[in-house]
N, C-alpha and C positions, 0 to 999 in steps of 0.2 A: 522540582524539575519538569520538565515536559516530555512528554509521550509523543514521540514520533512516527505514523505510519509512512512508510517509502514502500512505493509501488514500485512492480517491472523497472517503467522505464528508468527508473532512478538507480536500482540495485543495477543494471547493466551497463550506467553509466560508471557507476563504484569499482564494477567489478572490470572496468575496463581503466581504471586510477585516472579516471576524466570526473571530477565531480561532477557529481550532481548541480543544476542552478540553485544557486539561495543559501548553499549551503559547502561548507570543505568536506573532505575527506576525514579530517584528522575532527573535526565538529561530528561526526557521523562516527567519527572511530571513538569518540568520548561516550556520546549515546550510547552506543553498544557495549562499550565498557562497563556502562553504568544501568545495562538493561533496561533502557529506554525505549528501545526502540521494538516494534509490535509488529509480527506475521499474519498478513491476511491470509488464509491456507490457501485461496487462489492465486495470488503472487506465486507463493510456493511452486504450485502444478506447473504456473504457467514460465519461470526460471528453469524446473528441469523439463520440460517441453524442447528444452534448446538441445541443438547436435556436440552432444558433449561426448568425451571418453570417460572410460569407465574411471579413472584417478582423478577428473575435475567432477564426475557425476558426483562421486565419492563425498568428495570435501565439500561439496556445495550442501548437499544432503548433513555434512556433519556441523555445516556453518548454520544450514537454516534448524536445526535441531537445537542452537542453543539459544533461539529467538522466545520473548515470548509471542504465544500463540493468543489469534486474537478470538474471543468467544465466539463459535456462531454454533446456538443452538435454535432451535426450528423458531426461537421469536424472535432472532438475529434475522433470518430469513422472511420472519414476515414483514420485518421493518423495513427490508432490502424492495421487497414488493412493493412497498406501499410509497416508497422515496421512488422508485421507477412510476409509480404511478402518479405519483405528485410533480414528478419532471416534468410528463409526460402530459399532464393538464395547462402547464406553462410553455408546451411546446417544444423540449427539449426531448429527447430520445435518446436515452444511456443504457450499454449493454450492463447483461447482469455484471459479470467479472466488475465491470466499473462501478456500479451502481456498490455494489457487495465492498470494495476497497474505503468506497465514502462512508456508506452504515459504519463500517471499522471502527473510522477517524471521528465520528459521530459518536460511536457507542462508547473509544476509549477517551472521548473530549482531548485529542490529540491533535497534532501536526502532520500534514500531508505532504510527503514529499516526493514531488512527481516532476516530469518534465513532459506530461501529457496533457495537452490543453483544453481538455473535454473536462477535468475538474476546475478553472478557472469557471468553464460556463454552469456547473452545479453547484459554485460558490457564490455565485450571481443570483441563486434563487434559493438554495438553504444554505444554512450556515455551515461551514465546514471551513477549517484553518488552515492555510496552504502556508507552507512553507517558501 
């Protein structure tokens, strides 16, 4: 079974009950049930940065705590820096959060579910699998 990394843009669509492109909410629900969805820690921070009432915030936190967490030790962050440097040499400047999400996808040999077009540009330079 394939592991899926879901970035912030795709989660927002999912929570609005508007399936992210390239996957149905039912398919994502199945991946969630099978514990194949991994969470980059920065995605959790981005999602929790939104203006939520206390009930929705608690519900979101409970949901996120059930996901598999991408390992983000120092070596991971070193690879994030190397990825940003490699992309920059190719003329593509990406944020640390986007490089982190891309590196998480690479680290788990998974597929990235996103609605953010920067990842298409990253995939043209570095091998990341997009849904």
